N, C-alpha and C positions, 0 to 999 in steps of 0.2 A: 853736615857740612855748613849749613847756614848758621847753626849755633856756634860752631867753632870759629867761623869767620867773624861773627858779630862780637864774640867774647874777646878775641884778639884785637879787634878794632875799637873796643869800648872806651879807650882813653885811660883805663886803669893800669895799663902796662901789664896786663895779666899774661902770665905764661900759660899757654893753652895747648893741651894734648888731646888729640882726637884718637880714640881707641876703636878700632874696627876689626871685628872677628873674621870678616871675609878677606879675600886676597886682593881686593880693590875697593875703592870707594864707590858709592852710588850704584850698587848692584840692582836695586829695585828701580831706580831711575832709568837704568839701562833698558829695562823691558817695557817701560810705560809707553802708551800710545803706539803699541805694536812696533816698538823699537825706534819710534820717531820722537818720543817725549813731548807730550802735551804739557808744557812746562807751567803754564798758568792760563787764565782767561782774561782777556783785555776788556773787561766790563766795568761798569760803574759800581760804586760800593753797594748801592741798593740791590743790584742784580746779584752781586757776590753773596750777600747775606740771604737773599731769597733762595739760593742754591745750597745753603747749609742745612742739612737734615737734622743734626743733633747739636743742641746747645749753641746756637748762633751768637747769642748775646755775650757769651764767654769770650768770643774771639774779637770783640771790638778793639781792645787795646793792641792786640797782636797785629791785626790787619791794618789799622790806621798808622801803626808805627813802622810797618814795612809792607806796603801794598804791592799790587801787581806792577805798577809803574816803576817803583823802586827796584823790584826784582829784575825787571827787563833791562833797566839801566845797568845794574850790576853785571848781568850776564853779557850784555853787549860790550861793556867796557873791558871785559876780560876775553874779548876776541871771538864771541859767538853771535853773529847777527841773527835776528829773529824775524818771523813773519806771522801774520794773523790770517786765519782761515775762517771758514763757515762757523757760525756760532761763537765768534770772537775767540776761538781756540788758538793759542800761541804755540808755535813750533820753531825749532832751529831751521834756518834757511836750507841747511844741508840735508834735513830730514834724518839726521843721525843723533840719537840721544847721547852718544859718546862725546859729542861736542859740548853738550851742556855740562857733563861731568868734567871734561877737560877745563872748561872755563872756571868752574868752581874750584878745581884743583889749583889752577893758577892763582885764583883769589886767595886761597888758603896759604899758598907759599909766600905771596906778597905780604900777607898779614903776619907771617912768622909762626904759623901753626905747626907744631910737630905732629906727625902722623905715625901711628903704629898699626900696621896691617897684620893679619893672621894672628891677632891677639884677642883671646876670649876673656871677658870679665865674668867671674863666677858669683860675685856678691858685692854688696855695698858694705863699707865699714862705718858703723854708727856708734857714737859715744853719747853718754848721758842717759837719762831716763825720763819717762813721763813726757811732760810738755817741754822739757829742756834737751831733747835729743837733737844732735846735729851730725852731719856727715863729715867724715875726716879722710875718706879715701875709698879705694876699690881693691878687691882681691882678684888676682888673675889665675888662670887654670894651672899654672906650673908652680903655684905657691908664692909667687911674687906679689908684693903689695905696693900700691902707689898712693902716697899721701897727697892730699890736696885740700884746698879750702872750700871748693864748690864742685858739685857734680851735676851735669845735665844728662838726664836719661833720654835718649832718642832711639830706643830699641824696637820701635814699631809695634805692630799688632801681631796677628796670626796668619795673615794672608800671604800666599806665595812663600811658605816656610823655606823653600830651597834658596831664597835670597837672604836668609838669616833671621827672618821674623818668626821666631819660635816661642814667643811669650816669656822670654827671660825676665824682662823688667816687671811684668805683671806678677810673676812668682815672687820675686824679691819684695815687692811692695805689699803684697798680701801678708807675707810673713811679718812685715814691719807695721802692720795695722792699717794700711791704706785700703780704701774700698775700691775694688775693680768691678765695674758693672759687667753684666753678662755680655760675653763676646759672641757675635754671630757674623757669618760671612755676609758681605754687602757688595753692591755692584757686581752681582753674580747671577748666572742663569737660573731660571725658575724651573722646578720640577712639577709636573702635572699628572693627574690621574689618567688622562687620555694620552699616555706616552706612545702607545701603539699608533694612534691616529696621527700624532705629531711625527712619528718616525716615518710614516708613509709620505710625509711632506718634507723630510729632512733635507736641509740645504736651501729650502725656499726662503728667499728674502722678500719681505713686503715693505715697500716704501710708502710714505704718506698715509699711514693708518693711525687711527685714534684708539687709545686703550683707557680703560677705567678699571682699577683694581679695587675690589670691594670686599670688606670683611662681612662674614655672616655668622652671628653668634649661634652656638648650638649646632645641631645637625643640619647638613645642607640637603637641599632637594636634589634629585637626580639630574644628570647632565641635560642641558637644554631646557630646564624648567626653572629659570631664575628670573622670569619676567616680573618686574615690579619689586625686586628685592635688592636694588642697589641702595640699601639703606645706610651703609657705613662706608663711604668712599675713603680709600686710603691714598690713592694716587690717580692722577689723570694726566695724560700727555699725548703728544702727536709726534710721529717720526717713523723710524725704521725698526723692524724686528725680524727675527730669524727663527725658523723651526729647526729643532734638533731631535736626536733619537730619544731624549728623555723629557722634552718640553719645549721651552722657548728661551731665546736669548736675543742679542742685539742691543743697540744703544737705548732704545725706549724701555726694554725689559730690565736692563741693568739699573736704570734709575728707579723703576717701579720696585725692584727688589730691595732697595734701601728702605723704602717706606714699608714694604712687607715685613722686613726683619724687625723694624721698630715696632710695628703693630703686633707681631708674634711675641716679641719680648714683653711688651706692655700688657697684653691680654692673656697670654698663654695659649692662644688659639692659633694653630698652624694652618688652618684651612682658610682659603680666600677664593674669590671668583674673579677671573680675568675676563672682562668684557672687551671684545675687539670689534671695532667698526671698520669693516673692510672697505667701505666707500663713504668716508666722512664728508666728502664734498657734496654728496647728494642727500637730500631728505628722503624719507621713505616713499613719498609720492613721486619724486623725481626718479628714484631708482626703479619704482614700479613702471613708470613710463619708459625708461630705458629698456627694461626687460621686455615690455610689450613690443617695442620696436624691433628688438632682436628676434623675438618670437614670430613677428610678422614675416620675416625673411626666412624662417625655418619651420613653417607650419607642418610640413610632412616629415620632419626629422624626429628621431627619438629624443626625448628630453636630455639624455646623457650626452648627446652630440650637439646641443644647442647653446652651451655656455662658454664656448671657447673665446668669444669676444669679451666676456665679462670677468672671468677668473683665470688664474694660472692653471695649467693643465693638471699639476699634481694635487691641486686643491679641489678640483671639480668633483671627484668621487666622494670626498669628505662632505662637501656641502649638499650633494645629492642625497647622501645617506641621512644627513640631519634634517633635510627638508621633508622627508617622508614621501616624496614623489618617486614612483618607480622609474628607474633609468630608461626603461624601454617604452615608457608611455609616450604617445605621440604628442607633440607640442600643441597641436590644435585641440587636444582633449583636456589640457590642463585647466583646472577651474580657477576662478578668481581667488578662492580661499587658499588653494595650493600655491598660487603665485604670491600671495601675502606671506605665507609660511616661508617661502624662499627669500623674500625681501627681509623678513625678520632674522633669518639665520645669517644673512650677509651683513646686516646692520648690527647684529649682536651675536657674534660668534663667541661662545663662552668656553672657558677651560677651568677646571678645578685645580687650583694651586695647592700643593701639599707640602712644599718645602723649597729649599734651594740646593744647588750644588755646594760642595764643601770649600774649605779655605784654600785648597790647591787651585780652585777655579775663580776665587774671589779677588777682585782688584783691591779691595780694602777690607778692614775690620770695623764692624760697628760695635761700640762698647769700649771700655778702657778705664783708666784712672778717673774716678769721680771728680768732676770739676768743682764740686762743693768743697773739696779738700785742697784746692789749688788757688793761689792768688791770681786772678785774671790780669792784674796790672804788671806782674813780674814773672808769672808761671812758676813761682816757688811753692814748694809744699807747705801747707799750713800745719803739718804734723812734725816735720823734720827740717830744721833750718839748714840752708846751704844746698838743699836738693831741689833741682828744677826739672821741668818736663818739656819736651818738644815733640810735635808730630803725632803719629798715629797711636802712640801709647796712651794718649788722652781720649776721653769719651767725646770726641767730636768727629763728624764726617759729613760728606757732601755728595752731591750728584756728580756724574761724570762730566768732563769738559775742562779739566785743568784746575778745578776748585780744590780738590784734595791735596794736590801738590802745593798750591798756594797756601793752604793751611800749614803744611810742613815748613815752607820757607818763612812764613810770618811768625809762627810760634818758635821756630828755631832762632830767628833773629832776636825776638824779644827775650827769650831765655838767655841767650848769650850776652846781650846788652845788660841784662839785670844781674 
């Protein structure tokens, strides 16, 4: 949508046709932000680029040519007021993603863009050979061909294939000699070895926890024996997470997953250790003092019944098991060493990450058309003239928070203008 709008408004009087295989525009936009559409992030440029995981420098021209401020102005001018929430996340005031799509539809109509829905492109039409290849049109599923001077591919990645992101563009481009880097699910829940343990806490949401995701080369030590091995930090963050029947999810974990996917692709190692500090506001000494105070008021209780003020109920059996302290041991009999073990498990609760959920659960795709083969100032292919790229088809991605949609708007606008 951004590419078509920009092309039609470029000043070249370009006749612009947007071809959409779905029954409506913006199908993926419709489901973002749990249906509310976190349309962008109202941050400064430095923060924006700090949140880009893959190839941030490639996006300089695109972002500065059409940044978050320009996007918000465009959407509001087309009848959709916006609001900014925690973390500078921008949403429509109505909390309905359909209003974002409606605003873009109105912008497209005003710009004179023609739209063909329920129309599937099956291939690109390329003429010439070697370094003199150029695009001359597209082929459609019913044998129809459309001739044109330029083509912008905005076919997305592989995430949420039900919205139309089925890797079509990647297949065409590989055949034409473009490099498509390995594609992995990103912003996606993590799968862990301790799935049964996590399942016992399924649905438990932890707020204000700190996590550190660390890679471990070679074989890993058994669970709970990772002390001193945080030698390859992949990601660190603070926020909210959730336990599931297969592992962990939530905003903090989704961001960690993007770094995990990049690490796994780069090293070929799928194993990593997730270190979770359940009480990051307290030092080990402060936590020990807190536990001592709790124990003072529960001297004659069983250990298993003395942690209710410290941990969520579903997590208590898990931490008891990891501490090695018998649940029926009286609190007044717990030794200093046992208490230290308890502190250690609370301050460093570890999980063995073995992978991620698939593309059906992933918010975005990591990987795509190699940016080395794309001109960052125009987003035109360096291999085939007249062929441009926008959005998730490119090997660029970011953390959650509106940054990936801003990549789509910015690259679309630059490709259309070019």
